[in-house]
N, C-alpha and C positions, 0 to 999 in steps of 0.2 A: 144808792145807799146800800152799804152792805150791813147785814145784820143776822143774828142767829135765826135760825129757823125755829118755828112754833109749830105745834099740832095744827092750827088753822091753816098752815102753808101746804100740807102734805099733798093734797090734791092739785093744788098749782105746780109744786115742785115735780109731781108725778108727769104732769103735762109738758113741764120746761124740758125735763130728762128725755122723754119720749120723743118730742119735736128735735131736740137738739142732736139725737142719734138717729133720728129717721133715714137719713141718707148717708151716715158715715161709712167709709169704706170698710172699717175693721169692727162693726158691730154685729152682733146677734140679735138685736133688738130687745134686749132683756134689762138694759141698764136701770130703767124706772123700777124694775121689780127688784133689782139688787138693792137699790137705796131703801126701799119699803122693808126687804129682809134685814138689811145690816142695821136699821134702826131698832129692830126688836132683839138683837144680838148683844152679846157681852162686849162686843168690840166697839160699839157706838158710843161716841164721845159727843154728847149734846152740843157742847160749845165748839165743835169744829165741823158742825152742819150749817153751813152759812146760806143765806139767801141774798140775791143782789135785786133791788128794787128800782124801777124807773118810773117816775110819774105815777105811783101807787101801784104799779103792776110789777109783779115777780117775773123777773127775766133771765135771772140765773141761779145757779146752784153749785156749791162744791161740798164734798164730804171726805173727809178724813177718818178713818178707822183704825183701831189698834190692830198691829199685827205683831209677830213674835219672830226674832230673828237670833238664832242661838239662844242665849239666856236673856236678851234683851227685849224690851218692848219699844217698838217703832210705830210708824203711821204708814198707812196707805192712802194715797189721793186717788179716789175713784168713787164716782165720775165727776168731771168737771163739765157744766151744762150751761150753755147760754142760748137762748132762743136765736135760731137763724137770722131772724131780722135785726138782731142787736149784736150780732158778732162784728168783730173788728172794730169794736169802740172802746176797748180797754176794760171790759166788764170780767172777762176771764182773769186778766192780770190782777185787777183789783181784789178779786175772790182768792187769788193764789196768794197775794201779799198778805192779806188779812188772816187767812188761813195760818200762813207760816209765823206771823207775828203771835198770834193766839197759841200755837204749838209751842214755840219757845217759851212763852210766859207759863204755860203749863208744865214745861219741863222735858219735852220731847225732843230729842236729838237728831233724829233721822226721819226722814219721809221717802218713800218709794213709790213708784207710779211705773205704769205700763202705758205707754203713748208714744206720740211723734215726736222723736228726738229733735227735730228742729225747732219745735214748739216749745217743749220743756227745758231745753239747754239754754234758753234765753233767760230762765230764772235761776240757774246754777245747777241745774240736774245734769249729772254725768251717768255714764253707764254703773250700775249697781256693782258690778265685779270689781270696781276699783276700791270698794269698800269691803270686799269680800262676801257680798250679799249676793244670793243666787236665788233664782225663781223656782217655785216647786213643780215647773213644767217646761218643756222646750220653748224657747223663745229667741228672738235676736237679741244679742247682748245689747246693742245701740238703743233698743226700745224699751229695755228694762233697766230703769234709770233710779237714783237716789240723790238726796242732797243732804248733807250735815248742817243742820241747823244752828247748833251751838259750837262755838269755837273749839271749846275745850272736852268735846265729846268723848267718852270712852270708846274705843274702836269696837266695831261688832263685825260678826262673821258668822254666816250660816245660811241656811234655806229659810225663805219666808215661810211662816206658818199662818 
């Protein structure tokens, strides 16, 4: 079951994110603290902080936060977390799909993500440079990706803020 995160979930989400990234190759171990910080920022969109439950236990989480690209507001997907024992069961896929559905409903046109190109390309993400979107730091083009959610979205171009 995918649902919006509530304040009662914060401790469980912290644990899920921490466990999900504990052995990740490209992690500095602070993803759970990033989630906590983003909740307190102006970029937080409560409807886009989603929790995944299985048998009453919180097993996954995804967060989309507002970013600026040029003169436009877009979203950044970070992080996507699933407990290791629940990975490869479609939970991440379900979180992404529901996040995209809600983001479209809220009128967001683009989402950016820094992640594994093989994984995120499955959902339609392509190098962000194809849209004229650039990272504010040095990063491999293939891993800094974006997706256009709305078919008739106005083109955007610029450095992510």
